[in-house]
VEXPAVO-22464 format. One record per residue (C-alpha): residue in three letters; z, x, y. Coordinates in steps of 0.5 Angstrom, whole numbers, plus 500, padded with zeros to 3 digits. Layout:
# VEXPAVO-22464
+-----+-----+-----+-----+
| res |  pz |  px |  py |
+-----+-----+-----+-----+
| ALA |   Z |   X |   Y |
...
+-----+-----+-----+-----+
# end
This chain:
# VEXPAVO-22464
+-----+-----+-----+-----+
| res |  pz |  px |  py |
+-----+-----+-----+-----+
| MET | 346 | 647 | 482 |
| ILE | 346 | 644 | 475 |
| ASN | 347 | 637 | 475 |
| ILE | 346 | 631 | 470 |
| PRO | 348 | 624 | 470 |
| GLY | 354 | 621 | 468 |
| PHE | 356 | 628 | 466 |
| GLN | 362 | 632 | 470 |
| GLY | 364 | 639 | 470 |
| SER | 371 | 643 | 471 |
| GLY | 372 | 651 | 471 |
| ILE | 379 | 653 | 474 |
| SER | 384 | 659 | 472 |
| CYS | 390 | 658 | 467 |
| GLY | 393 | 664 | 465 |
| ILE | 389 | 666 | 460 |
| LYS | 385 | 671 | 463 |
| LYS | 388 | 676 | 469 |
| LYS | 387 | 676 | 477 |
| GLY | 386 | 668 | 478 |
| LYS | 379 | 669 | 474 |
| LYS | 377 | 662 | 472 |
| ASP | 379 | 660 | 463 |
| LEU | 379 | 654 | 462 |
| ALA | 373 | 649 | 462 |
| LEU | 373 | 642 | 462 |
| LEU | 366 | 637 | 460 |
| PHE | 366 | 630 | 461 |
| SER | 362 | 623 | 460 |
| GLU | 363 | 618 | 464 |
| THR | 363 | 614 | 457 |
| PRO | 363 | 616 | 450 |
| ALA | 357 | 620 | 448 |
| LYS | 353 | 620 | 443 |
| ALA | 354 | 627 | 440 |
| ALA | 351 | 631 | 434 |
| GLY | 354 | 639 | 433 |
| VAL | 352 | 646 | 429 |
| PHE | 358 | 651 | 428 |
| THR | 358 | 659 | 426 |
| THR | 357 | 659 | 419 |
| ASN | 361 | 664 | 418 |
| ILE | 367 | 664 | 413 |
| VAL | 372 | 665 | 417 |
| LYS | 372 | 660 | 422 |
| ALA | 377 | 658 | 429 |
| PRO | 381 | 653 | 428 |
| PRO | 378 | 649 | 434 |
| VAL | 370 | 650 | 430 |
| VAL | 375 | 646 | 424 |
| LEU | 377 | 641 | 428 |
| GLY | 370 | 640 | 431 |
| MET | 366 | 639 | 425 |
| GLU | 371 | 634 | 423 |
| ARG | 371 | 629 | 429 |
| ILE | 363 | 630 | 430 |
| LYS | 362 | 626 | 424 |
| SER | 365 | 620 | 429 |
| GLY | 358 | 622 | 432 |
| TYR | 361 | 620 | 439 |
| CYS | 364 | 626 | 444 |
| GLN | 367 | 624 | 451 |
| ALA | 370 | 631 | 453 |
| VAL | 369 | 638 | 451 |
| LEU | 375 | 643 | 452 |
| ILE | 374 | 649 | 452 |
| ASN | 378 | 655 | 454 |
| SER | 376 | 663 | 455 |
| GLY | 381 | 669 | 454 |
| ILE | 383 | 667 | 446 |
| ALA | 378 | 666 | 441 |
| ASN | 384 | 661 | 437 |
| ALA | 381 | 665 | 431 |
| PHE | 384 | 667 | 425 |
| THR | 390 | 664 | 427 |
| GLY | 392 | 658 | 422 |
| GLN | 397 | 653 | 421 |
| ALA | 400 | 655 | 428 |
| GLY | 392 | 655 | 431 |
| MET | 389 | 649 | 429 |
| LYS | 396 | 646 | 431 |
| ALA | 394 | 648 | 438 |
| ALA | 388 | 645 | 437 |
| VAL | 390 | 639 | 437 |
| LEU | 395 | 640 | 442 |
| THR | 390 | 642 | 447 |
| SER | 386 | 637 | 445 |
| ARG | 392 | 632 | 445 |
| TYR | 394 | 634 | 453 |
| LEU | 387 | 632 | 455 |
| ALA | 386 | 626 | 452 |
| GLU | 393 | 624 | 455 |
| GLY | 390 | 627 | 462 |
| LEU | 384 | 623 | 461 |
| GLY | 386 | 617 | 459 |
| ILE | 382 | 617 | 453 |
| THR | 382 | 617 | 446 |
| GLU | 383 | 625 | 442 |
| ASP | 378 | 625 | 437 |
| LEU | 374 | 624 | 443 |
| VAL | 376 | 632 | 445 |
| ILE | 373 | 637 | 441 |
| PRO | 376 | 643 | 443 |
| SER | 372 | 650 | 443 |
| SER | 375 | 658 | 445 |
| THR | 372 | 665 | 446 |
| GLY | 375 | 670 | 447 |
| LEU | 380 | 675 | 443 |
| ILE | 380 | 674 | 435 |
| GLY | 387 | 673 | 433 |
| GLY | 391 | 673 | 439 |
| PRO | 396 | 666 | 439 |
| LEU | 393 | 660 | 444 |
| PRO | 398 | 659 | 450 |
| THR | 398 | 652 | 450 |
| ASP | 403 | 651 | 456 |
| LYS | 399 | 654 | 460 |
| ILE | 394 | 650 | 458 |
| LYS | 398 | 644 | 458 |
| LYS | 400 | 645 | 465 |
| ALA | 392 | 647 | 468 |
| VAL | 391 | 639 | 465 |
| PRO | 393 | 636 | 471 |
| GLN | 387 | 640 | 476 |
| LEU | 383 | 641 | 472 |
| VAL | 382 | 633 | 471 |
| SER | 383 | 632 | 478 |
| GLU | 377 | 637 | 479 |
| LEU | 372 | 633 | 475 |
| ARG | 366 | 634 | 481 |
| GLU | 358 | 631 | 478 |
| ASP | 356 | 639 | 480 |
| GLY | 362 | 642 | 477 |
| ILE | 358 | 644 | 470 |
| ALA | 357 | 651 | 475 |
| ASP | 364 | 652 | 475 |
| ALA | 363 | 651 | 467 |
| ALA | 359 | 654 | 466 |
| GLU | 364 | 661 | 469 |
| ALA | 370 | 659 | 466 |
| ILE | 368 | 660 | 459 |
| MET | 365 | 667 | 461 |
| THR | 369 | 673 | 457 |
| THR | 364 | 679 | 457 |
| ASP | 358 | 675 | 460 |
| ALA | 356 | 678 | 466 |
| PHE | 354 | 672 | 470 |
| PRO | 354 | 664 | 469 |
| LYS | 348 | 661 | 465 |
| TYR | 346 | 654 | 465 |
| ALA | 339 | 650 | 466 |
| SER | 336 | 644 | 467 |
| VAL | 329 | 640 | 466 |
| ASN | 327 | 634 | 467 |
| VAL | 323 | 628 | 462 |
| THR | 320 | 622 | 463 |
| ILE | 322 | 617 | 457 |
| GLY | 320 | 609 | 458 |
| GLY | 317 | 611 | 465 |
| SER | 323 | 614 | 467 |
| LYS | 326 | 621 | 469 |
| GLY | 332 | 623 | 465 |
| THR | 335 | 631 | 466 |
| VAL | 337 | 635 | 460 |
| GLY | 342 | 641 | 463 |
| VAL | 344 | 646 | 459 |
| ILE | 350 | 651 | 459 |
| GLY | 353 | 657 | 455 |
| LYS | 356 | 664 | 454 |
| GLY | 355 | 670 | 451 |
| ALA | 354 | 677 | 451 |
| GLY | 356 | 680 | 444 |
| MET | 356 | 678 | 436 |
| ILE | 350 | 674 | 438 |
| MET | 346 | 674 | 431 |
| PRO | 347 | 666 | 430 |
| ASN | 347 | 663 | 424 |
| MET | 346 | 656 | 424 |
| ALA | 349 | 656 | 431 |
| THR | 351 | 662 | 437 |
| MET | 356 | 664 | 441 |
| LEU | 358 | 656 | 445 |
| ALA | 353 | 653 | 448 |
| TYR | 353 | 645 | 450 |
| ILE | 347 | 641 | 451 |
| MET | 348 | 635 | 456 |
| THR | 343 | 628 | 456 |
| ASP | 344 | 622 | 460 |
| VAL | 336 | 621 | 455 |
| ASN | 339 | 614 | 450 |
| ILE | 337 | 618 | 442 |
| GLY | 338 | 613 | 437 |
| LYS | 343 | 617 | 433 |
| ARG | 339 | 617 | 426 |
| VAL | 336 | 622 | 431 |
| LEU | 340 | 627 | 435 |
| SER | 342 | 630 | 429 |
| LYS | 334 | 632 | 428 |
| LEU | 333 | 634 | 435 |
| LEU | 339 | 639 | 436 |
| SER | 337 | 643 | 430 |
| ASP | 329 | 643 | 431 |
| SER | 331 | 645 | 438 |
| ASN | 337 | 650 | 436 |
| GLY | 332 | 653 | 431 |
| SER | 327 | 655 | 437 |
| SER | 332 | 657 | 442 |
| PHE | 339 | 659 | 440 |
| ASN | 338 | 662 | 433 |
| LYS | 331 | 666 | 435 |
| ILE | 336 | 670 | 439 |
| ILE | 340 | 677 | 437 |
| VAL | 344 | 682 | 441 |
| ASP | 347 | 686 | 436 |
| GLY | 347 | 683 | 429 |
| ASP | 355 | 679 | 429 |
| THR | 356 | 672 | 427 |
| SER | 363 | 670 | 431 |
| THR | 368 | 665 | 428 |
| ASN | 368 | 660 | 434 |
| ASP | 360 | 659 | 435 |
| THR | 359 | 652 | 436 |
| VAL | 353 | 648 | 440 |
| LEU | 354 | 642 | 442 |
| LEU | 349 | 636 | 444 |
| LEU | 352 | 630 | 448 |
| ALA | 347 | 625 | 450 |
| ASN | 351 | 618 | 454 |
| GLY | 345 | 614 | 455 |
| ARG | 346 | 614 | 462 |
| LEU | 339 | 613 | 464 |
| GLY | 338 | 606 | 459 |
| ASN | 332 | 607 | 456 |
| LYS | 330 | 604 | 450 |
| ALA | 333 | 608 | 444 |
| VAL | 329 | 614 | 443 |
| ASP | 327 | 615 | 435 |
| GLY | 322 | 618 | 434 |
| GLY | 314 | 619 | 436 |
| LYS | 311 | 621 | 442 |
| ASP | 318 | 621 | 446 |
| TYR | 322 | 624 | 440 |
| LYS | 316 | 630 | 442 |
| LYS | 317 | 630 | 450 |
| LEU | 325 | 630 | 449 |
| LEU | 325 | 636 | 443 |
| ASP | 320 | 640 | 448 |
| ALA | 325 | 639 | 454 |
| VAL | 330 | 640 | 451 |
| THR | 329 | 647 | 448 |
| GLU | 325 | 649 | 455 |
| ALA | 333 | 648 | 457 |
| ALA | 335 | 651 | 451 |
| SER | 330 | 657 | 451 |
| GLU | 332 | 658 | 458 |
| VAL | 340 | 659 | 457 |
| ALA | 338 | 663 | 451 |
| HIS | 334 | 669 | 454 |
| LEU | 339 | 669 | 459 |
| ILE | 344 | 671 | 454 |
| VAL | 339 | 677 | 451 |
| LYS | 339 | 679 | 458 |
| ASP | 346 | 678 | 459 |
| GLY | 348 | 683 | 451 |
| GLU | 352 | 687 | 453 |
| GLY | 350 | 693 | 457 |
| ALA | 343 | 691 | 455 |
| THR | 336 | 693 | 459 |
| LYS | 332 | 691 | 455 |
| VAL | 329 | 684 | 452 |
| VAL | 324 | 684 | 447 |
| LYS | 320 | 679 | 444 |
| ILE | 319 | 681 | 436 |
| VAL | 314 | 676 | 433 |
| VAL | 310 | 678 | 427 |
| LYS | 305 | 673 | 425 |
| GLY | 300 | 674 | 419 |
| ALA | 306 | 673 | 414 |
| LYS | 306 | 669 | 406 |
| THR | 311 | 664 | 409 |
| GLU | 314 | 662 | 415 |
| LYS | 321 | 665 | 413 |
| ASP | 318 | 671 | 412 |
| ALA | 316 | 673 | 418 |
| GLU | 323 | 670 | 419 |
| ALA | 326 | 676 | 416 |
| VAL | 321 | 681 | 417 |
| ALA | 322 | 679 | 425 |
| ARG | 330 | 679 | 425 |
| THR | 330 | 685 | 420 |
| ILE | 326 | 689 | 425 |
| GLY | 330 | 685 | 431 |
| THR | 337 | 689 | 428 |
| SER | 336 | 695 | 427 |
| LEU | 340 | 699 | 430 |
| LEU | 334 | 705 | 430 |
| VAL | 329 | 700 | 434 |
| LYS | 334 | 699 | 439 |
| SER | 337 | 704 | 440 |
| ALA | 328 | 706 | 442 |
| LEU | 328 | 700 | 446 |
| PHE | 334 | 703 | 450 |
| GLY | 331 | 710 | 450 |
| GLU | 323 | 708 | 453 |
| ASP | 322 | 711 | 446 |
| PRO | 314 | 708 | 443 |
| ASN | 316 | 711 | 436 |
| TRP | 313 | 705 | 433 |
| GLY | 314 | 708 | 426 |
| ARG | 322 | 705 | 426 |
| ILE | 318 | 698 | 427 |
| VAL | 315 | 699 | 421 |
| ALA | 320 | 703 | 418 |
| ALA | 326 | 696 | 418 |
| ALA | 319 | 691 | 416 |
| GLY | 319 | 695 | 409 |
| ARG | 325 | 693 | 408 |
| ALA | 326 | 685 | 410 |
| GLY | 325 | 684 | 402 |
| VAL | 318 | 681 | 404 |
| ASP | 310 | 683 | 400 |
| PHE | 305 | 685 | 405 |
| ASN | 300 | 690 | 404 |
| PRO | 304 | 696 | 408 |
| ASP | 297 | 700 | 409 |
| LYS | 294 | 693 | 413 |
| LEU | 299 | 693 | 417 |
| ASP | 297 | 692 | 426 |
| LEU | 302 | 693 | 431 |
| PHE | 301 | 691 | 440 |
| PHE | 307 | 693 | 444 |
| ALA | 305 | 688 | 449 |
| GLY | 296 | 687 | 449 |
| HIS | 298 | 695 | 448 |
| LYS | 294 | 696 | 440 |
| VAL | 299 | 701 | 437 |
| LEU | 297 | 701 | 429 |
| SER | 290 | 698 | 427 |
| ASN | 290 | 698 | 419 |
| SER | 298 | 703 | 419 |
| LYS | 292 | 708 | 423 |
| ALA | 295 | 711 | 429 |
| VAL | 290 | 707 | 435 |
| MET | 297 | 708 | 440 |
| ASP | 295 | 711 | 448 |
| GLU | 302 | 714 | 449 |
| GLU | 301 | 712 | 457 |
| LYS | 300 | 706 | 457 |
| ALA | 305 | 704 | 450 |
| LEU | 309 | 708 | 455 |
| GLU | 309 | 705 | 461 |
| VAL | 310 | 699 | 456 |
| MET | 317 | 701 | 455 |
| LYS | 319 | 702 | 462 |
| THR | 319 | 694 | 462 |
| PRO | 325 | 690 | 462 |
| SER | 320 | 684 | 458 |
| PHE | 316 | 686 | 453 |
| SER | 313 | 683 | 447 |
| ILE | 312 | 687 | 440 |
| THR | 308 | 684 | 436 |
| LEU | 306 | 685 | 428 |
| ASP | 300 | 683 | 424 |
| LEU | 302 | 682 | 417 |
| LYS | 295 | 680 | 415 |
| SER | 297 | 678 | 409 |
| GLY | 297 | 670 | 411 |
| LYS | 298 | 665 | 417 |
| LYS | 304 | 664 | 418 |
| SER | 309 | 666 | 423 |
| SER | 316 | 667 | 427 |
| PHE | 319 | 671 | 432 |
| VAL | 326 | 673 | 434 |
| VAL | 329 | 675 | 442 |
| THR | 333 | 682 | 442 |
| SER | 335 | 686 | 446 |
| ASP | 336 | 695 | 447 |
| ILE | 343 | 698 | 444 |
| THR | 346 | 702 | 451 |
| PHE | 352 | 706 | 452 |
| ASP | 355 | 701 | 456 |
| TYR | 355 | 697 | 449 |
| LEU | 359 | 701 | 446 |
| LYS | 365 | 702 | 452 |
| ILE | 366 | 694 | 452 |
| ASN | 367 | 694 | 445 |
| ALA | 370 | 700 | 444 |
| HIS | 377 | 698 | 448 |
| TYR | 375 | 690 | 447 |
| ARG | 382 | 689 | 446 |
| THR | 386 | 695 | 449 |
+-----+-----+-----+-----+
# end
């Protein structure tokens, strides 16, 4: 279960999905919460993303309405009208102003959002709001997800124990840039408006923005941070309290991000790709991302094949300058390359590759900067799921 003081949630079926599966979720703050958001950088942005980007400028949000099954993306003016209308229906049901509602949608691109079904479901959605209903919301936002994803962490601020809770969804179309899938971070800690966006950006950069499943960036990617101040602490504006809060938000977000990779469509492996010894952090990030998105590398992970040649080949096309004759490579704690010469013990390497979660570390020995991504393997099931997603 997940409980954040001052927040309630609900998740129901409104008939978008078949077989009575939950497909409509509500996250509600008992008072307007300070809010920040990051959104997809895909030029094809879904209307709910466009509307959310506009409304988040006020710095406040009280309710998030999320539907799954239909992305309401590439739907033009009709899609924007649907996003506005459904937000209005919810605002009326809650007795709040519609500018305090941010909509999110996830699912099939191109299909019209059934506003009539959502309007009809709003009374039930509101009536089922509960403090322990956030887990129901996490279930209702799933698409190809195999399980709901949420996490919470406690943090002591000003002598009082606050809570950071995160729910998220995602299993495919995962390689974000500034955001990822759908994720909602909620806390009862009072946070200064000046640092709220920085807190989201800093935590996102070390969690959701580090994961890769298939190299695609969705039209609907959204991460929101809502802080309702229920804890009553003096607003966090920096210093030690900011560091403590950042650690807590990053920990909870990273846990959900890891679950998203673990649930990567058909995935059997979760692998942390660490690149160190780079001239700049940007260089390290570029190499790690290139390795983490390589289909050849991901195929080798699925086959449990310690094919280090694919890793160094991917690194070499990342657009980063390094000496290819000085590379060290490790599978977990086992050294595979030393100064670019193979020292791999096949048995030990295979033992690592057979575990469901491990790290691969590449040392470029060109500098002192490092970065990482968390990736999954690519499997036959990924193709099965996505080949017939629409039909």
